N, C-alpha and C positions, 0 to 999 in steps of 0.2 A: 499638386501630387500627382504623383503619377500612378493612375487607375491599373489596377492588378487585372491579367488577361484572367477570360475566360480559361477554365479545366477542359482538358478533352477527354471526352467519354468513348466508350466501345462503340457507339451507333455514330458517332460524328467521325470516329478512324475510320469505318467502314466507309460512310460516306465520302471522304477526302478518297479513298483507295478508288470507289468505282467512278468519280469525277475524273480522276485523272487517268485513270485506265479509259474510259469511254470520250473523254476531252467535251464532253455535252451535258449540259443542265436536262434537256428533253430526256435523252437516252438514259442518263443517269436514273430518272426519278421512273422510268418503266422499269428499270432493272430491278431497284429497289422496295416498287411495287407503292411509290408515294406520288403527292403530288408536285409539279415542277414547281408552285411558290413556296412550299415544302423544304425543297432541295437547294430553291436559290437562297432562303432564310438562311439553311445550311452554310451554304459557301460563303454568305458573307460573313457568318460568325466564325468559320474558319480562316477568312482573311484577316479578320481582327486578332485571332490565338497566333496566328504566323507571321503576322505582320508581312505577307507577301500577297499578290492578287492572284496566285495559285495556276488560272485559267486568264487567258489574254485574248480578245479576238482579233482574229487575222482574215485574209481572204475567203478561206474555203471553212473559217468557223471559229471554235477557239483550239489553243493549245497551250501546251502546260511552259509555265516559264521554267528558268534552270531550277529554281529552288523546287521549284513544284515537283519535278523529277527527281531531285533528293526525296524529298518529302513522300514522294510513291515507296522510294526502295524502303524508308524508315515503316511506313504504312504496313507494308507487306511484312517485314520482319514482326512488327507489333502485335497485328493479328494473327499472324500463325504461331507467336509466343503465348497468345491469350488461346489459340483454339486447342494446345497441347494441354495448356493448365485444365480448361475446361471439359475437354474429354477425357475417358475412364482410359487408365492406364491400357496399351496394347497387352497382345497375346507375347509371354516371355517363351524363347526360344531358347531351351538348353544348350544345342546342339553349337550354336553362335556365340554362346554368353563368353565375355570373359570376365566377367563379375570374379570378385574375391570374395568368398562365405567365411564367417567366422563363427564358429561351431565351439562352445564350452564345454567341458565334461570330465567327470574322475576318471582316473586311469583305470578304474574298475571295470568299464567300459570297452578297454582296447580290446581285447582278447576275442571277442565275438561280436559286438555290437560294430564300433566305429569302421571294422575291415568291411563289413558289409555296405556301410554307407559309402565308404571310399570307392566299392567297385562300383557303384549306381553311379557316381558322379563320374566316375571314368568315362563311364560307359556312355553317359547319355550327356555329359557335360565338359566333355575331354578338353575344353581350350578354358577352363574355369580353373581357379585356384582353391583350396579348402584348406583352411588353417584348424588348427584343434587347439585351444585354449585351454591350459589344465586348471580345472577349479580345484583350490584348497582352500584352507583356513584363513587364508591371507589373500585371496583374490574377491574382489568385489565385484563380483556376477553381477549384481543388480545395477548395479554404476553403468557397468560397462552393456547391458541392454539397454540401458537409458540413453547412452551417450552414444550408441553407435560402434562401439568395440566391438561387441557380438551381437551375431543375428540370433540366437536362439541358444539355449541351455538344456542340457540334461542332467536329471540329478534324483535320487529319491529322498526328496522330503517328507518327514512327518506332516507337517501343514506348509505346503507351497508359498510362496509370497502371494499374496491376494492380492496385489497392485498391478502382477501380471498375467497375460493370457495364459492360458493352461492346455495341455492333453494330456490323458493320461497314456503313456505307451503299452507298459507291460508290468505285471505283476510276478515276483519272482519269489520262487519257496527256499526259506531259510533253510541250510543245511551245517554239517561239519566235515571241513579236508583235514587230514591228515596224511602222513607222508603212509606206504604201504608197508614201510619196515618199523611204524610205531608199534608198540605193544598192544594200546588199544582199537589197532584197523579191524581187528576181529572179535571185539566184543560190544554188547550194547551198553550203552552208557548211561547210567542215572541222573539225575539232574543233581546231585552231591556231588558225586565223580568229576561231572562234567565244570561244573563249578571251580574245583579243586585244581582240576588239571593246569597245567601251563599253556597261556592263551598266547597266540600270536594276534596282533591288533593294528589296524592303519588308524594314522591320524586321522579325526574326524575333517573332510573336507568343504564342513561350514561351521564357523566359529562360533555361531551364537547356541549351539546348542553340544550335547553327547551325541557319539555314534549312534545309530539306529539301535543296534545290538543293545550297548548298556543304557540306552537311554528306556528300553521296555525293561532288562531286568532290573534296574535301579527303583520302576514304578512297580515294582513286586517287591521290594525290598531285600533284592540279590546283587550279588556284585561278584562276578568272575575274578579269576586270578591272572591278570594280565602280566607277563614277563618280558614280554619283547613289542615295542610299537615301531612299525616300518612307514616311512612317507611312500610307497608307492606298490601297487598291488602288483605288478610283476616279479617282485619279489619274492611274492608268497610263496611260489612251488618250490623255488631253490631253498628255503627256508625250512620248507617241510620235510622234505627230504634229505636234510641231515640233522633233523632234530625231533626231539619227543614234543612238539609245539602242535597245537590245534588251532587251528582257524577257521572261524563262522563267518559266512558268506551265503550268497544267492546260490543256486542249484545250477544256473545257467554258467556262473563263473567256475565253478568246482569241476562243470563234467567237461568244459574245454579242455583243462588240464588232466583230468582223470583218461580221458581217450590219449594222450601223448606220453603220461609219466606214470609212473606206479604210487599214483595218488588214491587212496580211497576216502567214499564219501560215506558219512554215517548220517543218520536221521538225528537231527535238535532233538533233545530232553525236555527241551524247551518249548512252551506251545507260540513261537513267536509269529505275529501277523506277517502275510507276505512282505516283501520289499518291494512298495511301490513306486515306480518310475516315471517321472513327468517330463513332459518335453515344455519348458517356457519361452515367452517372448514379449515382447514390449508393445505397447498399440500405435507406437512411432512405425513401425512396419507390418501393423498386422494386416494390411492391404496391400504391401508390394508384391506385385507376381513374382519376382524371384525369390523371395524369402517365403512365400505361399509354396512354391514349388519345392524347395527344399525343404519344408516342414513336411510336406507329402511322402518326400524321399524316405524321412525318418522315419513315419508312420509305417510306409510300407515294410522297412527294415522290422521294425518293433512287430508286426501281424507275423512276418515270415518266421521269425524265433520263436514268436508264441505257438504257433502252428508245429513248428519243428518239435517243441518243447514238449506240446500233447501228445505226437506222434511216439518220441522217445518215452512218456510215462505210460502210455497203453501197451510200447512193445513189453 
């Protein structure tokens, strides 16, 4: 029966490399800090494993066989690969990166948050690609994070998925938006009136629960009068300017449109808690330098917007 050959470990592979470079047992022993008998024993094992003498005697000493020279190239490549595997990842250079980043987010963030992220990426990583995936009730964002289709996800979960890494980004006060032509734009809303008014509402972008607003109302046994539901937040302002509808949302979103359009912001008559936005990512890429950099970009934008919000409130 054929005797199985001995397997090659990293130490033996390193010995093979040094033997073929030095072409001397004694010099290899000095370089590796081992005794000559130990190196001679390793050479015998290598000859048995490879089926080749590897080094043969000549008039001037020992020389590598043709197969030995071929094995040296393999050893160099294998050891370089092992070094890359065992060393921590190198520093990420966004200026040189051509990576494709994938972010999942509801289009609620299109108006103010995502443009600021895009600005940083274009400035600091001009060769990288940035793809935003819309998060809605049909999108399996958890699966996307797990299989690598997404690098990070931003959203405002009541209870973020426990299996994901998570960072809090910002809190947003809940307010109401109406077109300035709406008769209620110059009135203080009572809770009764608020619930009776015709509401504009978005489809929830997480399928397993009610929207943030309706979930909290339902917990108090309350229900608002939703007269129109839309799939995209970008449609909100146009709807409000042409109807008597009211829209309940975060202050950042409302203020963005109120800067440019005849939109009036009203305090919410119901004491909603703040809308809390989170950044999620999977443990698969927790230590990846390029995804860590992306997360830092996003948290920088969140901090900047929070500071801006505080300044506006102070004014």
